[in-house]
N, C-alpha and C positions, 0 to 999 in steps of 0.2 A: 666414325669412331676410330681412333688410332689403335695400332697393334698392341701397344702397352696397356691401354685401357681395356681392350678385349681380353687380354691375358689376365689382368687384375680381376675383372668381373667373372671370368671363367674360373679362376683359381678360387674365388670365394664360393662359387657354386659347386665346385668339385671337391673342395677341401674335406667335407664330411665323408664323401664316398672314398676318397683316396686314403684317408687316415683311419677309417673304421672298417672298410670292406676289403682292402687289399693288403693282406698280411705280408706278402713278399715285398711290396713297396715300402711298408712301414719298416721292415727289417733292413731293407736297403738304405733307407733314410737314416736309421739308427747307426748302421755301420759306417756310413759316410760321416755322420756327426762324430762318431768315436775316432775315426781317422783324423778328422779336422781338429778335434780336441787334443789328440796326441801331438799334432804339429804345433798347436797354440800353447800347450802347457809349458810353463817355464821349468827348466831343469837345473837343479843345483849342481855344484861342482864336487859334491860328495861322492866319491867313487870307492869308498871303503868296502871291503867284502861284507856281504850281508845287507848293505843298504839298498832299499828298493825305491826307485824314483816313482813319483806319483804318476807320471806319464805311462809307466809300464803297468799300472793297475787299471787303466781305463778299459772298460769292457762293455759289451752289450748283453743284456739278459732278456729272455723272452719268458713271460709268465703263461700259465695254463690258459688264461682267458684271452691270450693274444696280445696283451699289452707288451710293449717293448720299451726297455729303459737303457739309458747310457749311464754307467756308474763309474766311480773311481774311489779308491781307498786312500788311507794315509792322510796326508795333509791337504787333500783336495779342497775341503771346505775352507781351510785357512787361506789357501792360495786364491780360490775363487772369490771369497768375500773379504779377505784381508783381516787384519787384526791390528792392535795398537802398534806392535813392533814392525809390521810390514804392510804396505799398501796392497789393495786388492789387485789381482792379475787374472781377471775372468778368462776362462778358456772353455768350460763346459757349456754354459748357457749360450755364449755367442756361437759356438759350433753347432749346437742343436737348432738355434734359430736360423742360421744360414742354411744348414742342410735341409731343414723343413721347408724354407722358402723355395729352395732350388727344386725340391721334389714336387711341390705344388705347382710351380711354374712349368716344369716338364710335363706334369700330368695334364695341365690345362692346354698346353700346346698340342699334346698328343690327342686330346679329345676334340680339339678344333682343327687339327691338321694345319697348324701354323708353323712356318719355318722361320728361323732367325731369332 
């Protein structure tokens, strides 16, 4: 079995454990996703005093039950999904998906002691 197939199988097997039992890892993944979302978020050229860029509202919140969320305010929904006047420029969902995959792959590699 190839290394990539081992990692894929291991990531499926460890996904539940990683995402439900390891709060620190969930928080790390959420912070990585928030950082990535900030980098991906389009920024307007509106620099008037008082204007808040959506990128600057991206944050991580942890709930009492341990759930972790990556959130953004303002026009985030319009930017992410688009609207009639402007096409979608997804940044939150792709960032969360990529960060989640990276955390799962790292967790699988650590569990199997795989390098590379």
